[in-house]
Each structure stands twice: as C-alpha cells, then as structure tokens.
N, CA, C and O atoms as CSV, one atom per row, in Angstrom:
chain,resi,resn,atom,element,x,y,z
A,1,UNK,N,N,20.367,-6.615,9.526
A,1,UNK,CA,C,19.870,-6.136,8.497
A,1,UNK,C,C,20.423,-5.034,7.650
A,1,UNK,O,O,21.120,-4.142,8.134
A,2,UNK,N,N,20.143,-5.091,6.520
A,2,UNK,CA,C,21.148,-4.631,5.216
A,2,UNK,C,C,20.094,-3.060,5.185
A,2,UNK,O,O,20.532,-1.970,5.555
A,3,UNK,N,N,18.750,-3.274,4.691
A,3,UNK,CA,C,18.314,-2.063,4.324
A,3,UNK,C,C,17.285,-1.523,5.388
A,3,UNK,O,O,16.946,-2.207,6.353
A,4,UNK,N,N,16.902,-0.495,5.197
A,4,UNK,CA,C,15.478,0.265,6.063
A,4,UNK,C,C,15.581,1.435,5.617
A,4,UNK,O,O,16.618,2.083,5.471
A,5,UNK,N,N,14.188,1.835,5.319
A,5,UNK,CA,C,13.721,3.301,5.223
A,5,UNK,C,C,12.432,3.435,6.045
A,5,UNK,O,O,11.428,2.731,5.936
A,6,UNK,N,N,12.623,4.412,6.849
A,6,UNK,CA,C,11.738,4.959,7.867
A,6,UNK,C,C,11.262,6.119,7.718
A,6,UNK,O,O,12.042,7.063,7.848
A,7,UNK,N,N,9.996,6.354,7.437
A,7,UNK,CA,C,8.854,7.988,7.138
A,7,UNK,C,C,8.442,7.984,8.393
A,7,UNK,O,O,7.893,6.990,8.868
A,8,UNK,N,N,8.647,9.065,9.072
A,8,UNK,CA,C,8.037,9.530,10.446
A,8,UNK,C,C,6.819,9.951,10.521
A,8,UNK,O,O,6.338,10.693,9.666
A,9,UNK,N,N,6.105,9.483,11.662
A,9,UNK,CA,C,4.928,9.706,11.873
A,9,UNK,C,C,4.568,11.224,12.070
A,9,UNK,O,O,5.435,12.007,12.460
A,10,UNK,N,N,3.193,11.665,11.780
A,10,UNK,CA,C,2.941,12.819,11.528
A,10,UNK,C,C,2.167,13.021,12.940
A,10,UNK,O,O,1.098,12.471,13.208
A,11,UNK,N,N,2.670,13.643,13.551
A,11,UNK,CA,C,2.234,13.639,15.293
A,11,UNK,C,C,2.021,12.254,15.890
A,11,UNK,O,O,2.985,11.503,16.034
A,12,UNK,N,N,0.856,11.911,16.222
A,12,UNK,CA,C,0.756,10.300,17.131
A,12,UNK,C,C,0.329,9.312,15.756
A,12,UNK,O,O,0.490,8.120,16.014
A,13,UNK,N,N,-0.067,9.518,14.670
A,13,UNK,CA,C,-0.222,8.533,13.895
A,13,UNK,C,C,0.274,8.700,12.071
A,13,UNK,O,O,0.473,9.707,11.391
A,14,UNK,N,N,0.335,7.404,11.778
A,14,UNK,CA,C,1.389,7.049,10.579
A,14,UNK,C,C,2.684,6.643,10.742
A,14,UNK,O,O,2.924,6.231,11.877
A,15,UNK,N,N,3.594,6.629,9.970
A,15,UNK,CA,C,4.653,6.090,10.132
A,15,UNK,C,C,4.849,5.104,9.193
A,15,UNK,O,O,4.014,4.201,9.137
A,16,UNK,N,N,5.988,5.102,8.288
A,16,UNK,CA,C,6.016,3.690,7.662
A,16,UNK,C,C,7.215,3.175,7.737
A,16,UNK,O,O,8.025,4.057,8.023
A,17,UNK,N,N,7.788,1.949,7.583
A,17,UNK,CA,C,8.780,1.496,7.389
A,17,UNK,C,C,9.253,-0.012,6.446
A,17,UNK,O,O,8.812,-1.157,6.546
A,18,UNK,N,N,10.089,0.435,5.732
A,18,UNK,CA,C,10.664,-0.880,4.668
A,18,UNK,C,C,12.004,-1.506,4.859
A,18,UNK,O,O,13.136,-1.234,4.460
A,19,UNK,N,N,11.484,-2.438,5.606
A,19,UNK,CA,C,13.407,-3.544,5.931
A,19,UNK,C,C,13.478,-4.321,5.076
A,19,UNK,O,O,12.492,-5.036,4.897
A,20,UNK,N,N,14.342,-4.446,4.446
A,20,UNK,CA,C,15.000,-5.770,3.748
A,20,UNK,C,C,16.219,-6.644,4.206
A,20,UNK,O,O,17.128,-6.174,4.891
A,21,UNK,N,N,16.180,-7.891,3.801
A,21,UNK,CA,C,17.197,-8.653,4.611
A,21,UNK,C,C,18.453,-8.314,3.605
A,21,UNK,O,O,18.281,-7.700,2.552
A,22,UNK,N,N,20.082,-8.914,4.171
A,22,UNK,CA,C,21.182,-8.807,3.388
A,22,UNK,C,C,20.937,-9.820,2.284
A,22,UNK,O,O,20.452,-10.949,2.355
A,23,UNK,N,N,21.501,-8.970,0.999
A,23,UNK,CA,C,21.640,-9.648,-0.019
A,23,UNK,C,C,20.074,-9.311,-1.120
A,23,UNK,O,O,20.319,-9.533,-2.306
A,24,UNK,N,N,19.035,-8.972,-0.925
A,24,UNK,CA,C,18.212,-8.694,-1.615
A,24,UNK,C,C,18.398,-7.053,-2.008
A,24,UNK,O,O,18.663,-6.133,-1.234
A,25,UNK,N,N,18.172,-6.998,-3.453
A,25,UNK,CA,C,18.514,-5.821,-4.241
A,25,UNK,C,C,17.277,-4.876,-4.376
A,25,UNK,O,O,16.473,-4.910,-5.307
A,26,UNK,N,N,17.245,-4.004,-3.275
A,26,UNK,CA,C,16.095,-3.329,-3.177
A,26,UNK,C,C,16.729,-1.723,-3.459
A,26,UNK,O,O,17.717,-1.204,-2.941
A,27,UNK,N,N,15.774,-1.158,-4.473
A,27,UNK,CA,C,16.054,0.378,-4.613
A,27,UNK,C,C,14.669,1.381,-4.651
A,27,UNK,O,O,13.822,1.312,-5.542
A,28,UNK,N,N,14.619,2.302,-3.528
A,28,UNK,CA,C,13.539,3.141,-3.166
A,28,UNK,C,C,13.550,4.216,-3.765
A,28,UNK,O,O,14.469,5.020,-3.603
A,29,UNK,N,N,12.277,4.495,-4.775
A,29,UNK,CA,C,11.782,5.124,-5.815
A,29,UNK,C,C,11.629,6.300,-5.397
A,29,UNK,O,O,12.522,7.136,-5.540
A,30,UNK,N,N,10.450,6.580,-4.794
A,30,UNK,CA,C,10.040,7.275,-4.151
A,30,UNK,C,C,9.320,7.263,-2.478
A,30,UNK,O,O,9.580,6.161,-1.997
A,31,UNK,N,N,8.750,7.874,-1.764
A,31,UNK,CA,C,8.095,7.803,-0.206
A,31,UNK,C,C,7.669,9.363,-0.205
A,31,UNK,O,O,8.153,10.371,-0.719
A,32,UNK,N,N,6.367,9.058,0.734
A,32,UNK,CA,C,5.531,9.942,1.309
A,32,UNK,C,C,5.125,9.805,2.454
A,32,UNK,O,O,5.797,9.001,3.100
A,33,UNK,N,N,4.149,10.341,3.079
A,33,UNK,CA,C,3.524,10.069,4.288
A,33,UNK,C,C,2.921,8.679,4.229
A,33,UNK,O,O,2.972,7.818,5.107
A,34,UNK,N,N,2.265,8.604,2.884
A,34,UNK,CA,C,1.227,7.808,3.178
A,34,UNK,C,C,2.233,6.499,1.995
A,34,UNK,O,O,1.635,5.428,2.095
A,35,UNK,N,N,3.220,6.379,1.214
A,35,UNK,CA,C,3.540,5.172,1.038
A,35,UNK,C,C,5.293,5.445,0.410
A,35,UNK,O,O,5.969,6.451,0.195
A,36,UNK,N,N,5.576,3.612,0.250
A,36,UNK,CA,C,7.160,3.808,-0.149
A,36,UNK,C,C,6.944,3.030,-1.385
A,36,UNK,O,O,6.139,2.107,-1.509
A,37,UNK,N,N,7.712,3.474,-2.250
A,37,UNK,CA,C,7.623,2.938,-3.261
A,37,UNK,C,C,9.037,2.008,-3.829
A,37,UNK,O,O,9.986,2.791,-3.858
A,38,UNK,N,N,9.408,0.801,-4.221
A,38,UNK,CA,C,10.418,0.471,-4.587
A,38,UNK,C,C,10.488,-0.760,-5.636
A,38,UNK,O,O,9.657,-1.581,-6.024
A,39,UNK,N,N,11.598,-0.563,-5.866
A,39,UNK,CA,C,11.908,-2.048,-6.966
A,39,UNK,C,C,12.985,-2.904,-6.330
A,39,UNK,O,O,14.059,-2.533,-5.859
A,40,UNK,N,N,12.349,-4.440,-6.434
A,40,UNK,CA,C,13.394,-5.061,-6.041
A,40,UNK,C,C,13.508,-6.027,-7.241
A,40,UNK,O,O,12.589,-6.327,-8.004
A,41,UNK,N,N,14.792,-6.469,-7.284
A,41,UNK,CA,C,15.394,-7.169,-7.898
A,41,UNK,C,C,15.551,-8.588,-7.408
A,41,UNK,O,O,16.174,-8.870,-6.384
A,42,UNK,N,N,14.648,-9.921,-8.592
A,42,UNK,CA,C,14.586,-10.709,-7.786
A,42,UNK,C,C,15.926,-11.968,-7.861
A,42,UNK,O,O,16.793,-11.695,-8.691
A,43,UNK,N,N,16.068,-12.869,-7.316
A,43,UNK,CA,C,17.492,-13.840,-7.781
A,43,UNK,C,C,17.429,-14.387,-9.622
A,43,UNK,O,O,18.264,-14.752,-10.450
A,44,UNK,N,N,16.024,-14.187,-9.599
A,44,UNK,CA,C,16.402,-14.571,-11.188
A,44,UNK,C,C,16.303,-13.389,-12.197
A,44,UNK,O,O,15.815,-13.550,-13.315
A,45,UNK,N,N,16.798,-12.167,-11.745
A,45,UNK,CA,C,16.844,-10.857,-12.352
A,45,UNK,C,C,15.657,-10.290,-12.373
A,45,UNK,O,O,15.690,-9.060,-12.331
A,46,UNK,N,N,14.419,-10.879,-12.435
A,46,UNK,CA,C,13.518,-10.356,-12.546
A,46,UNK,C,C,13.110,-9.242,-11.871
A,46,UNK,O,O,13.168,-9.436,-10.657
A,47,UNK,N,N,12.646,-7.941,-12.224
A,47,UNK,CA,C,12.000,-6.872,-10.996
A,47,UNK,C,C,10.854,-6.902,-10.880
A,47,UNK,O,O,10.105,-7.225,-11.802
A,48,UNK,N,N,10.413,-6.526,-9.558
A,48,UNK,CA,C,8.952,-6.113,-8.895
A,48,UNK,C,C,8.885,-5.231,-8.098
A,48,UNK,O,O,9.694,-5.087,-7.181
A,49,UNK,N,N,7.994,-4.558,-8.297
A,49,UNK,CA,C,7.726,-3.030,-7.769
A,49,UNK,C,C,6.900,-3.467,-6.436
A,49,UNK,O,O,5.761,-3.873,-6.666
A,50,UNK,N,N,7.239,-3.445,-5.312
A,50,UNK,CA,C,6.702,-3.248,-4.300
A,50,UNK,C,C,6.010,-1.972,-3.125
A,50,UNK,O,O,6.646,-1.802,-2.085
A,51,UNK,N,N,5.291,-1.502,-3.254
A,51,UNK,CA,C,4.536,-0.311,-2.634
A,51,UNK,C,C,4.414,-0.568,-1.234
A,51,UNK,O,O,3.777,-1.610,-1.083
A,52,UNK,N,N,4.737,-0.084,-0.203
A,52,UNK,CA,C,3.955,-0.121,1.166
A,52,UNK,C,C,3.335,0.784,1.500
A,52,UNK,O,O,3.912,1.869,1.417
A,53,UNK,N,N,1.851,0.774,2.044
A,53,UNK,CA,C,0.808,1.716,1.676
A,53,UNK,C,C,0.293,1.693,3.185
A,53,UNK,O,O,0.063,0.679,3.844
A,54,UNK,N,N,0.159,3.021,3.598
A,54,UNK,CA,C,-0.956,3.329,4.614
A,54,UNK,C,C,-1.936,3.956,4.331
A,54,UNK,O,O,-1.679,5.144,4.134
A,55,UNK,N,N,-3.325,3.595,4.182
A,55,UNK,CA,C,-4.566,4.345,3.872
A,55,UNK,C,C,-4.818,5.687,4.714
A,55,UNK,O,O,-4.133,5.671,5.737
A,56,UNK,N,N,-5.372,6.505,4.622
A,56,UNK,CA,C,-5.988,7.321,5.851
A,56,UNK,C,C,-7.694,7.538,5.786
A,56,UNK,O,O,-8.608,7.278,5.003
A,57,UNK,N,N,-7.571,7.981,6.702
A,57,UNK,CA,C,-9.215,7.887,7.225
A,57,UNK,C,C,-10.142,9.242,7.120
A,57,UNK,O,O,-11.362,9.363,7.233
A,58,UNK,N,N,-9.196,10.141,6.882
A,58,UNK,CA,C,-9.782,11.948,6.721
A,58,UNK,C,C,-10.120,11.570,5.104
A,58,UNK,O,O,-9.268,10.999,4.424
A,59,UNK,N,N,-11.315,11.904,4.606
A,59,UNK,CA,C,-11.321,12.078,3.301
A,59,UNK,C,C,-10.635,12.506,2.459
A,59,UNK,O,O,-10.276,11.837,1.491
A,60,UNK,N,N,-10.273,13.871,2.687
A,60,UNK,CA,C,-9.184,14.837,1.665
A,60,UNK,C,C,-7.839,13.335,1.666
A,60,UNK,O,O,-7.479,12.598,0.749
A,61,UNK,N,N,-7.507,13.391,2.834
A,61,UNK,CA,C,-5.887,12.741,2.889
A,61,UNK,C,C,-6.306,11.410,2.320
A,61,UNK,O,O,-5.247,10.817,2.113
A,62,UNK,N,N,-7.349,10.611,1.949
A,62,UNK,CA,C,-7.782,9.407,1.413
A,62,UNK,C,C,-7.713,9.499,0.141
A,62,UNK,O,O,-7.238,8.642,-0.604
A,63,UNK,N,N,-8.311,10.827,-0.263
A,63,UNK,CA,C,-7.924,11.010,-1.874
A,63,UNK,C,C,-6.606,11.285,-2.346
A,63,UNK,O,O,-6.433,11.076,-3.547
A,64,UNK,N,N,-5.357,11.825,-1.491
A,64,UNK,CA,C,-4.350,12.265,-1.903
A,64,UNK,C,C,-3.535,10.600,-1.590
A,64,UNK,O,O,-2.616,10.216,-2.314
A,65,UNK,N,N,-3.966,9.917,-0.628
A,65,UNK,CA,C,-3.423,8.531,-0.849
A,65,UNK,C,C,-3.619,7.643,-2.633
A,65,UNK,O,O,-2.858,7.319,-3.545
A,66,UNK,N,N,-4.735,7.579,-2.415
A,66,UNK,CA,C,-5.277,6.819,-3.648
A,66,UNK,C,C,-4.604,7.388,-5.083
A,66,UNK,O,O,-4.278,6.631,-5.997
A,67,UNK,N,N,-4.452,8.867,-5.125
A,67,UNK,CA,C,-4.167,9.616,-5.968
A,67,UNK,C,C,-2.645,9.368,-6.425
A,67,UNK,O,O,-2.195,9.569,-7.553
A,68,UNK,N,N,-1.816,8.792,-5.080
A,68,UNK,CA,C,-0.491,8.635,-5.051
A,68,UNK,C,C,-0.547,7.052,-5.501
A,68,UNK,O,O,0.487,6.500,-5.877
A,69,UNK,N,N,-1.476,6.531,-5.459
A,69,UNK,CA,C,-1.562,4.989,-6.386
A,69,UNK,C,C,-1.515,4.995,-7.638
A,69,UNK,O,O,-0.865,4.282,-8.403
A,70,UNK,N,N,-2.606,6.267,-7.943
A,70,UNK,CA,C,-2.151,6.062,-9.410
A,70,UNK,C,C,-1.562,6.551,-10.220
A,70,UNK,O,O,-1.587,6.373,-11.438
A,71,UNK,N,N,-0.890,7.314,-9.513
A,71,UNK,CA,C,0.379,8.107,-10.293
A,71,UNK,C,C,1.777,6.985,-10.254
A,71,UNK,O,O,2.703,7.010,-11.064
A,72,UNK,N,N,1.649,6.111,-9.191
A,72,UNK,CA,C,2.908,4.878,-9.485
A,72,UNK,C,C,1.850,4.119,-10.551
A,72,UNK,O,O,2.373,3.943,-11.652
A,73,UNK,N,N,0.680,3.712,-10.459
A,73,UNK,CA,C,0.566,2.873,-11.613
A,73,UNK,C,C,0.682,2.921,-12.899
A,73,UNK,O,O,0.759,2.003,-13.715
A,74,UNK,N,N,0.694,4.574,-13.101
A,74,UNK,CA,C,1.095,4.689,-14.470
A,74,UNK,C,C,2.570,4.768,-14.977
A,74,UNK,O,O,3.061,4.959,-16.089
A,75,UNK,N,N,2.993,4.591,-13.963
A,75,UNK,CA,C,4.922,4.474,-14.486
A,75,UNK,C,C,4.775,2.786,-14.190
A,75,UNK,O,O,5.939,2.598,-13.836
A,76,UNK,N,N,4.386,1.970,-14.134
A,76,UNK,CA,C,4.540,0.512,-13.489
A,76,UNK,C,C,4.807,-0.375,-14.769
A,76,UNK,O,O,3.838,-0.828,-15.379
A,77,UNK,N,N,5.850,-0.584,-15.111
A,77,UNK,CA,C,6.226,-1.600,-16.219
A,77,UNK,C,C,6.549,-3.037,-15.743
A,77,UNK,O,O,7.077,-3.837,-16.515
A,78,UNK,N,N,6.275,-3.317,-14.643
A,78,UNK,CA,C,6.604,-4.568,-14.073
A,78,UNK,C,C,5.829,-5.086,-12.967
A,78,UNK,O,O,5.272,-4.118,-12.450
A,79,UNK,N,N,5.561,-6.036,-12.426
A,79,UNK,CA,C,4.494,-6.868,-11.729
A,79,UNK,C,C,4.570,-5.990,-10.367
A,79,UNK,O,O,5.619,-5.605,-9.849
A,80,UNK,N,N,3.469,-5.785,-9.965
A,80,UNK,CA,C,3.733,-4.725,-8.477
A,80,UNK,C,C,2.567,-5.667,-7.613
A,80,UNK,O,O,1.645,-6.372,-8.022
A,81,UNK,N,N,2.967,-5.395,-6.464
A,81,UNK,CA,C,2.359,-5.334,-5.147
A,81,UNK,C,C,2.499,-4.372,-4.520
A,81,UNK,O,O,3.493,-3.654,-4.416
A,82,UNK,N,N,0.789,-4.235,-3.724
A,82,UNK,CA,C,1.052,-2.803,-2.975
A,82,UNK,C,C,0.268,-3.743,-1.665
A,82,UNK,O,O,-0.823,-4.309,-1.724
A,83,UNK,N,N,1.275,-3.679,-0.448
A,83,UNK,CA,C,0.768,-4.193,0.999
A,83,UNK,C,C,0.803,-3.079,2.210
A,83,UNK,O,O,1.448,-2.037,2.326
A,84,UNK,N,N,0.089,-3.563,2.845
A,84,UNK,CA,C,0.176,-2.145,4.232
A,84,UNK,C,C,-1.316,-2.459,4.632
A,84,UNK,O,O,-1.922,-3.516,4.454
A,85,UNK,N,N,-1.753,-1.327,5.197
A,85,UNK,CA,C,-3.120,-1.180,5.684
A,85,UNK,C,C,-3.770,-0.043,4.792
A,85,UNK,O,O,-3.396,1.130,4.811
A,86,UNK,N,N,-4.507,-0.406,4.228
A,86,UNK,CA,C,-5.457,0.507,3.462
A,86,UNK,C,C,-6.561,1.432,4.180
A,86,UNK,O,O,-7.202,2.279,3.559
A,87,UNK,N,N,-6.736,1.144,5.752
A,87,UNK,CA,C,-7.827,1.505,6.207
A,87,UNK,C,C,-9.153,1.524,5.683
A,87,UNK,O,O,-9.974,2.342,6.099
A,88,UNK,N,N,-9.473,0.543,4.652
A,88,UNK,CA,C,-10.562,0.550,3.866
A,88,UNK,C,C,-10.991,-0.906,4.204
A,88,UNK,O,O,-10.241,-1.706,4.763
A,89,UNK,N,N,-12.502,-1.228,3.742
A,89,UNK,CA,C,-12.930,-2.595,3.530
A,89,UNK,C,C,-13.581,-2.426,2.380
A,89,UNK,O,O,-14.062,-1.373,1.962
A,90,UNK,N,N,-13.594,-3.799,1.715
A,90,UNK,CA,C,-14.522,-4.240,0.638
A,90,UNK,C,C,-15.958,-4.855,1.077
A,90,UNK,O,O,-16.825,-4.948,0.208
A,91,UNK,N,N,-16.152,-5.152,2.013
A,91,UNK,CA,C,-17.704,-5.299,2.471
A,91,UNK,C,C,-17.745,-5.502,3.955
A,91,UNK,O,O,-16.691,-5.703,4.559
A,92,UNK,N,N,-18.848,-5.464,4.555
A,92,UNK,CA,C,-18.626,-5.716,5.831
A,92,UNK,C,C,-18.489,-6.531,7.119
A,92,UNK,O,O,-18.457,-6.304,8.329
A,93,UNK,N,N,-18.400,-7.935,6.028
A,93,UNK,CA,C,-17.749,-9.000,6.641
A,93,UNK,C,C,-16.432,-9.031,7.008
A,93,UNK,O,O,-15.949,-9.820,7.820
A,94,UNK,N,N,-15.791,-8.089,6.350
A,94,UNK,CA,C,-13.765,-7.637,6.667
A,94,UNK,C,C,-14.031,-6.759,8.252
A,94,UNK,O,O,-13.008,-6.617,8.922
A,95,UNK,N,N,-15.132,-6.279,8.747
A,95,UNK,CA,C,-15.207,-5.115,9.755
A,95,UNK,C,C,-15.454,-6.391,10.712
A,95,UNK,O,O,-16.072,-7.432,10.488
A,96,UNK,N,N,-14.683,-5.901,11.982
A,96,UNK,CA,C,-14.978,-6.586,13.315
A,96,UNK,C,C,-15.179,-5.402,14.418
A,96,UNK,O,O,-14.190,-4.784,14.811
A,97,UNK,N,N,-16.472,-5.103,14.904
A,97,UNK,CA,C,-16.213,-4.370,15.874
A,97,UNK,C,C,-16.327,-3.002,15.593
A,97,UNK,O,O,-16.119,-2.755,14.405
A,98,UNK,N,N,-16.609,-1.959,16.346
A,98,UNK,CA,C,-16.933,-0.994,15.990
A,98,UNK,C,C,-17.895,-0.437,15.210
A,98,UNK,O,O,-18.879,-1.163,15.072
A,99,UNK,N,N,-17.948,0.808,14.550
A,99,UNK,CA,C,-19.364,1.570,14.126
A,99,UNK,C,C,-19.085,1.257,12.531
A,99,UNK,O,O,-17.948,1.418,12.088
A,100,UNK,N,N,-20.275,0.756,11.591
A,100,UNK,CA,C,-20.245,0.429,10.456
A,100,UNK,C,C,-19.783,1.082,9.282
A,100,UNK,O,O,-20.128,2.264,9.279
A,101,UNK,N,N,-19.163,0.760,8.336
A,101,UNK,CA,C,-18.284,1.269,7.452
A,101,UNK,C,C,-19.726,2.030,6.347
A,101,UNK,O,O,-20.742,1.401,6.052
A,102,UNK,N,N,-19.426,3.479,5.908
A,102,UNK,CA,C,-20.584,3.773,4.608
A,102,UNK,C,C,-20.454,2.860,3.482
A,102,UNK,O,O,-19.422,2.343,3.053
A,103,UNK,N,N,-21.597,2.742,3.083
A,103,UNK,CA,C,-21.403,1.760,1.612
A,103,UNK,C,C,-20.655,2.811,0.706
A,103,UNK,O,O,-19.610,2.307,0.295
A,104,UNK,N,N,-20.757,3.551,0.449
A,104,UNK,CA,C,-20.122,4.704,-0.328
A,104,UNK,C,C,-18.560,4.426,-0.147
A,104,UNK,O,O,-17.960,4.241,-1.206
A,105,UNK,N,N,-17.809,4.366,1.020
A,105,UNK,CA,C,-16.154,4.217,1.247
A,105,UNK,C,C,-16.107,2.579,0.559
A,105,UNK,O,O,-15.269,2.428,-0.330
A,106,UNK,N,N,-16.854,1.521,0.881
A,106,UNK,CA,C,-16.433,0.765,0.195
A,106,UNK,C,C,-16.414,0.344,-0.687
A,106,UNK,O,O,-15.584,-0.481,-1.070
A,107,UNK,N,N,-17.772,0.990,-1.589
A,107,UNK,CA,C,-17.406,1.075,-3.321
A,107,UNK,C,C,-16.520,1.934,-3.650
A,107,UNK,O,O,-16.287,2.029,-4.855
A,108,UNK,N,N,-15.796,2.773,-2.742
A,108,UNK,CA,C,-14.665,4.003,-3.619
A,108,UNK,C,C,-13.766,2.594,-3.391
A,108,UNK,O,O,-13.560,1.950,-4.420
A,109,UNK,N,N,-13.219,2.065,-2.145
A,109,UNK,CA,C,-11.824,1.348,-1.861
A,109,UNK,C,C,-12.095,0.134,-3.424
A,109,UNK,O,O,-11.087,-0.146,-4.073
A,110,UNK,N,N,-13.197,-0.348,-3.779
A,110,UNK,CA,C,-13.523,-1.439,-4.544
A,110,UNK,C,C,-13.253,-0.896,-5.931
A,110,UNK,O,O,-12.659,-1.587,-6.759
A,111,UNK,N,N,-13.626,0.177,-6.169
A,111,UNK,CA,C,-13.246,0.973,-7.722
A,111,UNK,C,C,-11.591,1.250,-7.456
A,111,UNK,O,O,-10.878,0.921,-8.404
A,112,UNK,N,N,-11.138,1.624,-6.675
A,112,UNK,CA,C,-9.970,1.888,-6.869
A,112,UNK,C,C,-9.071,0.770,-7.268
A,112,UNK,O,O,-8.191,0.879,-8.122
A,113,UNK,N,N,-9.391,-0.499,-6.481
A,113,UNK,CA,C,-8.649,-1.867,-6.620
A,113,UNK,C,C,-9.213,-2.214,-7.979
A,113,UNK,O,O,-8.253,-2.582,-8.657
A,114,UNK,N,N,-10.105,-2.256,-8.550
A,114,UNK,CA,C,-10.661,-2.160,-9.929
A,114,UNK,C,C,-9.488,-1.465,-10.840
A,114,UNK,O,O,-8.729,-2.141,-11.535
A,115,UNK,N,N,-9.436,-0.200,-10.764
A,115,UNK,CA,C,-9.219,0.751,-11.772
A,115,UNK,C,C,-7.656,0.630,-11.790
A,115,UNK,O,O,-7.044,1.024,-12.783
A,116,UNK,N,N,-6.954,0.060,-10.644
A,116,UNK,CA,C,-5.597,0.108,-10.963
A,116,UNK,C,C,-5.079,-1.732,-10.968
A,116,UNK,O,O,-3.952,-2.168,-10.734
A,117,UNK,N,N,-6.297,-2.497,-11.307
A,117,UNK,CA,C,-5.884,-3.630,-11.696
A,117,UNK,C,C,-5.412,-4.327,-10.499
A,117,UNK,O,O,-4.447,-5.046,-10.757
A,118,UNK,N,N,-5.890,-4.355,-8.898
A,118,UNK,CA,C,-5.354,-5.170,-8.042
A,118,UNK,C,C,-6.207,-6.222,-7.678
A,118,UNK,O,O,-7.421,-6.023,-7.716
A,119,UNK,N,N,-5.892,-6.994,-7.432
A,119,UNK,CA,C,-6.517,-8.045,-6.319
A,119,UNK,C,C,-6.450,-8.431,-5.064
A,119,UNK,O,O,-5.337,-8.819,-4.711
A,120,UNK,N,N,-7.399,-8.451,-4.175
A,120,UNK,CA,C,-7.095,-8.369,-2.883
A,120,UNK,C,C,-6.835,-10.053,-2.547
A,120,UNK,O,O,-7.395,-10.984,-3.126
A,121,UNK,N,N,-6.165,-10.120,-1.815
A,121,UNK,CA,C,-5.641,-11.260,-1.095
A,121,UNK,C,C,-5.966,-11.618,0.266
A,121,UNK,O,O,-5.509,-10.910,1.164
A,122,UNK,N,N,-6.765,-12.718,0.581
A,122,UNK,CA,C,-7.193,-12.345,1.934
A,122,UNK,C,C,-6.078,-13.546,2.601
A,122,UNK,O,O,-5.317,-14.368,2.092
A,123,UNK,N,N,-6.393,-13.203,3.849
A,123,UNK,CA,C,-4.964,-13.698,4.774
A,123,UNK,C,C,-5.260,-15.505,5.115
A,123,UNK,O,O,-6.404,-15.960,5.144
A,124,UNK,N,N,-4.652,-15.926,5.230
A,124,UNK,CA,C,-4.803,-17.604,5.526
A,124,UNK,C,C,-4.497,-17.921,6.828
A,124,UNK,O,O,-3.325,-17.905,7.204
A,125,UNK,N,N,-5.541,-18.251,7.674
A,125,UNK,CA,C,-5.175,-18.680,9.014
A,125,UNK,C,C,-4.681,-20.131,9.389
A,125,UNK,O,O,-5.231,-20.691,10.338
A,126,UNK,N,N,-3.620,-20.806,8.659
A,126,UNK,CA,C,-3.527,-22.034,8.364
A,126,UNK,C,C,-2.176,-22.116,8.048
A,126,UNK,O,O,-1.688,-23.191,7.700
C-alpha cells in the first residue's frame, strides 16, 4: 500500500481512512472528522476529486457535515465523487429494520444532493 490517510475516531464513533494503491497519484487537499478531500490524477492525466464522507446522525453535527460538502463543492473544477456513509436515506425503501426516519430528514438529504448536483448510485447485487 503506497498511500494512506487515517482520521482518528472521536470516542467510539467515526474515524475515516483513505487508502490507495501503488502508482496512483493522490493528493489529499483537506480533511476533518467528517471527510477526506483528495485529488486523483488518472492514467490519462485527467484529475478527479474524491471525497470520502461520513455523515453524522446528530442534527448539529449533520449540518456541519453538509456545510463541509458545500464548501468543497464551491471549489470543484473537475469531476467529483463523494463516497462513504451519509447516515441518511432518500426514501423508506432504503431502510432495513429499526425505527422509521422522519420525512424531514429524507427531504433534507434529497435537497443536499440536488443542491450539490450529486447523483445517488445504487449498489448492484450482481
């Protein structure tokens, strides 16, 4: 493994890591407890921004995390991918078990995706 950046957890929760293989040109731009912002130079010399993201469940912390994505979005000049655990759902069909999520939280997440022009990519089971 050529590169690694790990952000320590706060107590028993959180913690992020970004790992990349030998030969991949990755430049970490910024990081916090909620994200790791990096630029990746592809083999064809194009640059892609990759954000590793961990969404918070507490209301105040969740807003801070969304604000981080907003700040990154304002400086993006290249294609970008945000991956990780948003701790949010767009609709109840994404929820398995546990208590139902309030509609306002689903609307908030939907609005953030629209505002940042992000597309939800569903996992493929095949």
